[in-house]
mmCIF file as Biopython writes it, N, C-alpha, C and O atoms, coordinates in Angstrom:
data_model
#
loop_
_atom_site.group_PDB
_atom_site.id
_atom_site.type_symbol
_atom_site.label_atom_id
_atom_site.label_alt_id
_atom_site.label_comp_id
_atom_site.label_asym_id
_atom_site.label_entity_id
_atom_site.label_seq_id
_atom_site.pdbx_PDB_ins_code
_atom_site.Cartn_x
_atom_site.Cartn_y
_atom_site.Cartn_z
_atom_site.occupancy
_atom_site.B_iso_or_equiv
_atom_site.auth_seq_id
_atom_site.auth_asym_id
_atom_site.pdbx_PDB_model_num
ATOM 1   N N  . MET A ? 1  ? 1.289   8.410   3.473   1.0 0.0 1  A 1 
ATOM 2   C CA . MET A ? 1  ? 0.968   7.014   3.722   1.0 0.0 1  A 1 
ATOM 3   C C  . MET A ? 1  ? 2.181   6.117   3.466   1.0 0.0 1  A 1 
ATOM 4   O O  . MET A ? 1  ? 2.521   5.257   4.279   1.0 0.0 1  A 1 
ATOM 5   N N  . VAL A ? 2  ? 2.819   6.339   2.323   1.0 0.0 2  A 1 
ATOM 6   C CA . VAL A ? 2  ? 4.012   5.551   2.013   1.0 0.0 2  A 1 
ATOM 7   C C  . VAL A ? 2  ? 5.109   5.856   3.024   1.0 0.0 2  A 1 
ATOM 8   O O  . VAL A ? 2  ? 5.859   4.966   3.426   1.0 0.0 2  A 1 
ATOM 9   N N  . GLU A ? 3  ? 5.198   7.137   3.437   1.0 0.0 3  A 1 
ATOM 10  C CA . GLU A ? 3  ? 6.197   7.500   4.442   1.0 0.0 3  A 1 
ATOM 11  C C  . GLU A ? 3  ? 5.960   6.735   5.737   1.0 0.0 3  A 1 
ATOM 12  O O  . GLU A ? 3  ? 6.911   6.338   6.411   1.0 0.0 3  A 1 
ATOM 13  N N  . GLY A ? 4  ? 4.702   6.531   6.083   1.0 0.0 4  A 1 
ATOM 14  C CA . GLY A ? 4  ? 4.381   5.767   7.282   1.0 0.0 4  A 1 
ATOM 15  C C  . GLY A ? 4  ? 4.889   4.339   7.191   1.0 0.0 4  A 1 
ATOM 16  O O  . GLY A ? 4  ? 5.443   3.803   8.151   1.0 0.0 4  A 1 
ATOM 17  N N  . TYR A ? 5  ? 4.696   3.727   6.028   1.0 0.0 5  A 1 
ATOM 18  C CA . TYR A ? 5  ? 5.195   2.364   5.836   1.0 0.0 5  A 1 
ATOM 19  C C  . TYR A ? 5  ? 6.720   2.327   5.944   1.0 0.0 5  A 1 
ATOM 20  O O  . TYR A ? 5  ? 7.288   1.422   6.556   1.0 0.0 5  A 1 
ATOM 21  N N  . LEU A ? 6  ? 7.369   3.318   5.344   1.0 0.0 6  A 1 
ATOM 22  C CA . LEU A ? 6  ? 8.828   3.352   5.397   1.0 0.0 6  A 1 
ATOM 23  C C  . LEU A ? 6  ? 9.327   3.558   6.820   1.0 0.0 6  A 1 
ATOM 24  O O  . LEU A ? 6  ? 10.328  2.963   7.217   1.0 0.0 6  A 1 
ATOM 25  N N  . ASN A ? 7  ? 8.639   4.394   7.588   1.0 0.0 7  A 1 
ATOM 26  C CA . ASN A ? 7  ? 9.025   4.597   8.987   1.0 0.0 7  A 1 
ATOM 27  C C  . ASN A ? 7  ? 8.886   3.318   9.791   1.0 0.0 7  A 1 
ATOM 28  O O  . ASN A ? 7  ? 9.737   3.012   10.627  1.0 0.0 7  A 1 
ATOM 29  N N  . ILE A ? 8  ? 7.816   2.566   9.543   1.0 0.0 8  A 1 
ATOM 30  C CA . ILE A ? 8  ? 7.636   1.286   10.242  1.0 0.0 8  A 1 
ATOM 31  C C  . ILE A ? 8  ? 8.789   0.346   9.901   1.0 0.0 8  A 1 
ATOM 32  O O  . ILE A ? 8  ? 9.319   -0.338  10.777  1.0 0.0 8  A 1 
ATOM 33  N N  . ILE A ? 9  ? 9.169   0.313   8.647   1.0 0.0 9  A 1 
ATOM 34  C CA . ILE A ? 9  ? 10.277  -0.553  8.235   1.0 0.0 9  A 1 
ATOM 35  C C  . ILE A ? 9  ? 11.557  -0.154  8.963   1.0 0.0 9  A 1 
ATOM 36  O O  . ILE A ? 9  ? 12.284  -1.013  9.460   1.0 0.0 9  A 1 
ATOM 37  N N  . LEU A ? 10 ? 11.830  1.138   9.027   1.0 0.0 10 A 1 
ATOM 38  C CA . LEU A ? 10 ? 13.050  1.584   9.690   1.0 0.0 10 A 1 
ATOM 39  C C  . LEU A ? 10 ? 13.026  1.283   11.178  1.0 0.0 10 A 1 
ATOM 40  O O  . LEU A ? 10 ? 14.047  0.906   11.752  1.0 0.0 10 A 1 
ATOM 41  N N  . GLU A ? 11 ? 11.873  1.447   11.806  1.0 0.0 11 A 1 
ATOM 42  C CA . GLU A ? 11 ? 11.765  1.188   13.239  1.0 0.0 11 A 1 
ATOM 43  C C  . GLU A ? 11 ? 11.986  -0.283  13.565  1.0 0.0 11 A 1 
ATOM 44  O O  . GLU A ? 11 ? 12.562  -0.606  14.604  1.0 0.0 11 A 1 
ATOM 45  N N  . LYS A ? 12 ? 11.539  -1.169  12.697  1.0 0.0 12 A 1 
ATOM 46  C CA . LYS A ? 12 ? 11.630  -2.602  12.969  1.0 0.0 12 A 1 
ATOM 47  C C  . LYS A ? 12 ? 12.845  -3.245  12.311  1.0 0.0 12 A 1 
ATOM 48  O O  . LYS A ? 12 ? 12.971  -4.470  12.303  1.0 0.0 12 A 1 
ATOM 49  N N  . GLN A ? 13 ? 13.714  -2.450  11.773  1.0 0.0 13 A 1 
ATOM 50  C CA . GLN A ? 13 ? 14.830  -2.979  10.993  1.0 0.0 13 A 1 
ATOM 51  C C  . GLN A ? 13 ? 15.677  -3.970  11.786  1.0 0.0 13 A 1 
ATOM 52  O O  . GLN A ? 13 ? 16.103  -4.987  11.238  1.0 0.0 13 A 1 
ATOM 53  N N  . ALA A ? 14 ? 15.926  -3.698  13.045  1.0 0.0 14 A 1 
ATOM 54  C CA . ALA A ? 14 ? 16.795  -4.565  13.834  1.0 0.0 14 A 1 
ATOM 55  C C  . ALA A ? 14 ? 16.097  -5.864  14.238  1.0 0.0 14 A 1 
ATOM 56  O O  . ALA A ? 14 ? 16.762  -6.850  14.554  1.0 0.0 14 A 1 
ATOM 57  N N  . ASP A ? 15 ? 14.763  -5.873  14.229  1.0 0.0 15 A 1 
ATOM 58  C CA . ASP A ? 15 ? 14.020  -7.005  14.764  1.0 0.0 15 A 1 
ATOM 59  C C  . ASP A ? 15 ? 13.586  -8.035  13.722  1.0 0.0 15 A 1 
ATOM 60  O O  . ASP A ? 15 ? 13.285  -9.173  14.084  1.0 0.0 15 A 1 
ATOM 61  N N  . ASN A ? 16 ? 13.545  -7.679  12.472  1.0 0.0 16 A 1 
ATOM 62  C CA . ASN A ? 16 ? 12.945  -8.558  11.467  1.0 0.0 16 A 1 
ATOM 63  C C  . ASN A ? 16 ? 13.953  -9.005  10.419  1.0 0.0 16 A 1 
ATOM 64  O O  . ASN A ? 16 ? 14.960  -8.341  10.173  1.0 0.0 16 A 1 
ATOM 65  N N  . SER A ? 17 ? 13.659  -10.136 9.814   1.0 0.0 17 A 1 
ATOM 66  C CA . SER A ? 17 ? 14.497  -10.653 8.738   1.0 0.0 17 A 1 
ATOM 67  C C  . SER A ? 17 ? 14.032  -10.080 7.400   1.0 0.0 17 A 1 
ATOM 68  O O  . SER A ? 17 ? 13.007  -9.403  7.317   1.0 0.0 17 A 1 
ATOM 69  N N  . VAL A ? 18 ? 14.798  -10.365 6.372   1.0 0.0 18 A 1 
ATOM 70  C CA . VAL A ? 18 ? 14.454  -9.890  5.032   1.0 0.0 18 A 1 
ATOM 71  C C  . VAL A ? 18 ? 13.122  -10.486 4.581   1.0 0.0 18 A 1 
ATOM 72  O O  . VAL A ? 18 ? 12.334  -9.806  3.923   1.0 0.0 18 A 1 
ATOM 73  N N  . ASP A ? 19 ? 12.864  -11.743 4.926   1.0 0.0 19 A 1 
ATOM 74  C CA . ASP A ? 19 ? 11.600  -12.376 4.542   1.0 0.0 19 A 1 
ATOM 75  C C  . ASP A ? 19 ? 10.411  -11.637 5.140   1.0 0.0 19 A 1 
ATOM 76  O O  . ASP A ? 19 ? 9.382   -11.470 4.485   1.0 0.0 19 A 1 
ATOM 77  N N  . ASP A ? 20 ? 10.556  -11.190 6.396   1.0 0.0 20 A 1 
ATOM 78  C CA . ASP A ? 20 ? 9.480   -10.427 7.024   1.0 0.0 20 A 1 
ATOM 79  C C  . ASP A ? 20 ? 9.218   -9.140  6.256   1.0 0.0 20 A 1 
ATOM 80  O O  . ASP A ? 20 ? 8.069   -8.747  6.060   1.0 0.0 20 A 1 
ATOM 81  N N  . TYR A ? 21 ? 10.298  -8.484  5.820   1.0 0.0 21 A 1 
ATOM 82  C CA . TYR A ? 21 ? 10.137  -7.259  5.045   1.0 0.0 21 A 1 
ATOM 83  C C  . TYR A ? 21 ? 9.456   -7.529  3.712   1.0 0.0 21 A 1 
ATOM 84  O O  . TYR A ? 21 ? 8.624   -6.739  3.265   1.0 0.0 21 A 1 
ATOM 85  N N  . MET A ? 22 ? 9.804   -8.633  3.082   1.0 0.0 22 A 1 
ATOM 86  C CA . MET A ? 22 ? 9.192   -8.966  1.800   1.0 0.0 22 A 1 
ATOM 87  C C  . MET A ? 22 ? 7.694   -9.179  1.959   1.0 0.0 22 A 1 
ATOM 88  O O  . MET A ? 22 ? 6.911   -8.698  1.141   1.0 0.0 22 A 1 
ATOM 89  N N  . VAL A ? 23 ? 7.291   -9.889  2.994   1.0 0.0 23 A 1 
ATOM 90  C CA . VAL A ? 23 ? 5.867   -10.108 3.251   1.0 0.0 23 A 1 
ATOM 91  C C  . VAL A ? 23 ? 5.184   -8.774  3.512   1.0 0.0 23 A 1 
ATOM 92  O O  . VAL A ? 23 ? 4.106   -8.509  2.982   1.0 0.0 23 A 1 
ATOM 93  N N  . PHE A ? 24 ? 5.813   -7.934  4.331   1.0 0.0 24 A 1 
ATOM 94  C CA . PHE A ? 24 ? 5.253   -6.626  4.652   1.0 0.0 24 A 1 
ATOM 95  C C  . PHE A ? 24 ? 5.101   -5.777  3.393   1.0 0.0 24 A 1 
ATOM 96  O O  . PHE A ? 24 ? 4.056   -5.165  3.174   1.0 0.0 24 A 1 
ATOM 97  N N  . LEU A ? 25 ? 6.139   -5.740  2.571   1.0 0.0 25 A 1 
ATOM 98  C CA . LEU A ? 25 ? 6.086   -4.939  1.347   1.0 0.0 25 A 1 
ATOM 99  C C  . LEU A ? 25 ? 5.056   -5.485  0.367   1.0 0.0 25 A 1 
ATOM 100 O O  . LEU A ? 25 ? 4.379   -4.708  -0.305  1.0 0.0 25 A 1 
ATOM 101 N N  . GLU A ? 26 ? 4.926   -6.803  0.273   1.0 0.0 26 A 1 
ATOM 102 C CA . GLU A ? 26 ? 3.909   -7.382  -0.602  1.0 0.0 26 A 1 
ATOM 103 C C  . GLU A ? 26 ? 2.511   -6.971  -0.152  1.0 0.0 26 A 1 
ATOM 104 O O  . GLU A ? 26 ? 1.653   -6.677  -0.984  1.0 0.0 26 A 1 
ATOM 105 N N  . ARG A ? 27 ? 2.279   -6.950  1.155   1.0 0.0 27 A 1 
ATOM 106 C CA . ARG A ? 27 ? 0.983   -6.507  1.669   1.0 0.0 27 A 1 
ATOM 107 C C  . ARG A ? 27 ? 0.755   -5.036  1.362   1.0 0.0 27 A 1 
ATOM 108 O O  . ARG A ? 27 ? -0.350  -4.639  0.994   1.0 0.0 27 A 1 
ATOM 109 N N  . CYS A ? 28 ? 1.795   -4.230  1.511   1.0 0.0 28 A 1 
ATOM 110 C CA . CYS A ? 28 ? 1.678   -2.803  1.204   1.0 0.0 28 A 1 
ATOM 111 C C  . CYS A ? 28 ? 1.341   -2.593  -0.269  1.0 0.0 28 A 1 
ATOM 112 O O  . CYS A ? 28 ? 0.477   -1.785  -0.609  1.0 0.0 28 A 1 
ATOM 113 N N  . ILE A ? 29 ? 2.025   -3.322  -1.129  1.0 0.0 29 A 1 
ATOM 114 C CA . ILE A ? 29 ? 1.784   -3.203  -2.566  1.0 0.0 29 A 1 
ATOM 115 C C  . ILE A ? 29 ? 0.362   -3.632  -2.899  1.0 0.0 29 A 1 
ATOM 116 O O  . ILE A ? 29 ? -0.303  -2.993  -3.714  1.0 0.0 29 A 1 
ATOM 117 N N  . GLU A ? 30 ? -0.107  -4.703  -2.281  1.0 0.0 30 A 1 
ATOM 118 C CA . GLU A ? 30 ? -1.475  -5.166  -2.519  1.0 0.0 30 A 1 
ATOM 119 C C  . GLU A ? 30 ? -2.487  -4.112  -2.086  1.0 0.0 30 A 1 
ATOM 120 O O  . GLU A ? 30 ? -3.471  -3.873  -2.786  1.0 0.0 30 A 1 
ATOM 121 N N  . ARG A ? 31 ? -2.253  -3.485  -0.945  1.0 0.0 31 A 1 
ATOM 122 C CA . ARG A ? 31 ? -3.157  -2.427  -0.481  1.0 0.0 31 A 1 
ATOM 123 C C  . ARG A ? 31 ? -3.147  -1.242  -1.431  1.0 0.0 31 A 1 
ATOM 124 O O  . ARG A ? 31 ? -4.193  -0.658  -1.714  1.0 0.0 31 A 1 
ATOM 125 N N  . LEU A ? 32 ? -1.963  -0.884  -1.927  1.0 0.0 32 A 1 
ATOM 126 C CA . LEU A ? 32 ? -1.886  0.217   -2.884  1.0 0.0 32 A 1 
ATOM 127 C C  . LEU A ? 32 ? -2.636  -0.127  -4.169  1.0 0.0 32 A 1 
ATOM 128 O O  . LEU A ? 32 ? -3.320  0.728   -4.733  1.0 0.0 32 A 1 
ATOM 129 N N  . ARG A ? 33 ? -2.517  -1.367  -4.636  1.0 0.0 33 A 1 
ATOM 130 C CA . ARG A ? 33 ? -3.254  -1.788  -5.838  1.0 0.0 33 A 1 
ATOM 131 C C  . ARG A ? 33 ? -4.761  -1.712  -5.606  1.0 0.0 33 A 1 
ATOM 132 O O  . ARG A ? 33 ? -5.514  -1.298  -6.488  1.0 0.0 33 A 1 
ATOM 133 N N  . GLU A ? 34 ? -5.192  -2.115  -4.408  1.0 0.0 34 A 1 
ATOM 134 C CA . GLU A ? 34 ? -6.619  -2.035  -4.085  1.0 0.0 34 A 1 
ATOM 135 C C  . GLU A ? 34 ? -7.092  -0.588  -4.067  1.0 0.0 34 A 1 
ATOM 136 O O  . GLU A ? 34 ? -8.187  -0.285  -4.541  1.0 0.0 34 A 1 
ATOM 137 N N  . MET A ? 35 ? -6.270  0.307   -3.523  1.0 0.0 35 A 1 
ATOM 138 C CA . MET A ? 35 ? -6.639  1.726   -3.499  1.0 0.0 35 A 1 
ATOM 139 C C  . MET A ? 35 ? -6.710  2.298   -4.910  1.0 0.0 35 A 1 
ATOM 140 O O  . MET A ? 35 ? -7.608  3.079   -5.226  1.0 0.0 35 A 1 
ATOM 141 N N  . ILE A ? 36 ? -5.766  1.910   -5.748  1.0 0.0 36 A 1 
ATOM 142 C CA . ILE A ? 36 ? -5.768  2.381   -7.134  1.0 0.0 36 A 1 
ATOM 143 C C  . ILE A ? 36 ? -7.023  1.897   -7.845  1.0 0.0 36 A 1 
ATOM 144 O O  . ILE A ? 36 ? -7.646  2.657   -8.586  1.0 0.0 36 A 1 
ATOM 145 N N  . ALA A ? 37 ? -7.400  0.642   -7.627  1.0 0.0 37 A 1 
ATOM 146 C CA . ALA A ? 37 ? -8.614  0.103   -8.240  1.0 0.0 37 A 1 
ATOM 147 C C  . ALA A ? 37 ? -9.846  0.844   -7.739  1.0 0.0 37 A 1 
ATOM 148 O O  . ALA A ? 37 ? -10.756 1.132   -8.515  1.0 0.0 37 A 1 
ATOM 149 N N  . LEU A ? 38 ? -9.880  1.154   -6.449  1.0 0.0 38 A 1 
ATOM 150 C CA . LEU A ? 38 ? -11.006 1.901   -5.892  1.0 0.0 38 A 1 
ATOM 151 C C  . LEU A ? 38 ? -11.093 3.290   -6.504  1.0 0.0 38 A 1 
ATOM 152 O O  . LEU A ? 38 ? -12.179 3.747   -6.858  1.0 0.0 38 A 1 
ATOM 153 N N  . ILE A ? 39 ? -9.960  3.960   -6.628  1.0 0.0 39 A 1 
ATOM 154 C CA . ILE A ? 39 ? -9.949  5.293   -7.232  1.0 0.0 39 A 1 
ATOM 155 C C  . ILE A ? 39 ? -10.422 5.221   -8.677  1.0 0.0 39 A 1 
ATOM 156 O O  . ILE A ? 39 ? -11.175 6.086   -9.124  1.0 0.0 39 A 1 
ATOM 157 N N  . ALA A ? 40 ? -9.990  4.201   -9.414  1.0 0.0 40 A 1 
ATOM 158 C CA . ALA A ? 40 ? -10.429 4.040   -10.801 1.0 0.0 40 A 1 
ATOM 159 C C  . ALA A ? 40 ? -11.939 3.850   -10.868 1.0 0.0 40 A 1 
ATOM 160 O O  . ALA A ? 40 ? -12.598 4.406   -11.746 1.0 0.0 40 A 1 
ATOM 161 N N  . CYS A ? 41 ? -12.490 3.068   -9.945  1.0 0.0 41 A 1 
ATOM 162 C CA . CYS A ? 41 ? -13.946 2.871   -9.902  1.0 0.0 41 A 1 
ATOM 163 C C  . CYS A ? 41 ? -14.660 4.182   -9.601  1.0 0.0 41 A 1 
ATOM 164 O O  . CYS A ? 41 ? -15.676 4.496   -10.221 1.0 0.0 41 A 1 
ATOM 165 N N  . LEU A ? 42 ? -14.136 4.940   -8.660  1.0 0.0 42 A 1 
ATOM 166 C CA . LEU A ? 42 ? -14.753 6.224   -8.315  1.0 0.0 42 A 1 
ATOM 167 C C  . LEU A ? 42 ? -14.696 7.201   -9.485  1.0 0.0 42 A 1 
ATOM 168 O O  . LEU A ? 42 ? -15.635 7.967   -9.703  1.0 0.0 42 A 1 
ATOM 169 N N  . ILE A ? 43 ? -13.610 7.176   -10.231 1.0 0.0 43 A 1 
ATOM 170 C CA . ILE A ? 43 ? -13.502 8.034   -11.417 1.0 0.0 43 A 1 
ATOM 171 C C  . ILE A ? 43 ? -14.537 7.622   -12.455 1.0 0.0 43 A 1 
ATOM 172 O O  . ILE A ? 43 ? -15.183 8.477   -13.061 1.0 0.0 43 A 1 
ATOM 173 N N  . ASP A ? 44 ? -14.699 6.317   -12.666 1.0 0.0 44 A 1 
ATOM 174 C CA . ASP A ? 44 ? -15.710 5.830   -13.609 1.0 0.0 44 A 1 
ATOM 175 C C  . ASP A ? 44 ? -17.108 6.256   -13.188 1.0 0.0 44 A 1 
ATOM 176 O O  . ASP A ? 44 ? -17.913 6.671   -14.022 1.0 0.0 44 A 1 
ATOM 177 N N  . ILE A ? 45 ? -17.396 6.154   -11.897 1.0 0.0 45 A 1 
ATOM 178 C CA . ILE A ? 45 ? -18.709 6.580   -11.393 1.0 0.0 45 A 1 
ATOM 179 C C  . ILE A ? 45 ? -18.908 8.067   -11.623 1.0 0.0 45 A 1 
ATOM 180 O O  . ILE A ? 45 ? -19.983 8.497   -12.040 1.0 0.0 45 A 1 
ATOM 181 N N  . ALA A ? 46 ? -17.875 8.852   -11.351 1.0 0.0 46 A 1 
ATOM 182 C CA . ALA A ? 46 ? -17.977 10.297  -11.542 1.0 0.0 46 A 1 
ATOM 183 C C  . ALA A ? 46 ? -18.210 10.633  -13.013 1.0 0.0 46 A 1 
ATOM 184 O O  . ALA A ? 46 ? -18.965 11.555  -13.324 1.0 0.0 46 A 1 
ATOM 185 N N  . ARG A ? 47 ? -17.579 9.904   -13.909 1.0 0.0 47 A 1 
ATOM 186 C CA . ARG A ? 47 ? -17.763 10.154  -15.342 1.0 0.0 47 A 1 
ATOM 187 C C  . ARG A ? 47 ? -19.187 9.822   -15.779 1.0 0.0 47 A 1 
ATOM 188 O O  . ARG A ? 47 ? -19.782 10.558  -16.566 1.0 0.0 47 A 1 
ATOM 189 N N  . THR A ? 48 ? -19.729 8.730   -15.279 1.0 0.0 48 A 1 
ATOM 190 C CA . THR A ? 48 ? -21.081 8.353   -15.692 1.0 0.0 48 A 1 
ATOM 191 C C  . THR A ? 48 ? -22.128 9.280   -15.087 1.0 0.0 48 A 1 
ATOM 192 O O  . THR A ? 48 ? -23.191 9.480   -15.675 1.0 0.0 48 A 1 
ATOM 193 N N  . GLU A ? 49 ? -21.837 9.848   -13.916 1.0 0.0 49 A 1 
ATOM 194 C CA . GLU A ? 49 ? -22.774 10.775  -13.275 1.0 0.0 49 A 1 
ATOM 195 C C  . GLU A ? 49 ? -22.741 12.147  -13.929 1.0 0.0 49 A 1 
ATOM 196 O O  . GLU A ? 49 ? -23.718 12.892  -13.855 1.0 0.0 49 A 1 
ATOM 197 N N  . ALA A ? 50 ? -21.618 12.491  -14.572 1.0 0.0 50 A 1 
ATOM 198 C CA . ALA A ? 50 ? -21.461 13.834  -15.157 1.0 0.0 50 A 1 
ATOM 199 C C  . ALA A ? 50 ? -22.241 13.996  -16.439 1.0 0.0 50 A 1 
ATOM 200 O O  . ALA A ? 50 ? -22.210 15.065  -17.049 1.0 0.0 50 A 1 
#
């Protein structure tokens, strides 16, 4: 997944400014944080079910 984001960055390198990359990376980081929170919730659910 992270490799996919990095490939997109490399493909668009000539077309975008640094600010565009910062916005893109901030969105990626936010999505990763959301996934981590979801995984933590799923782990908590699994613990309570066990």
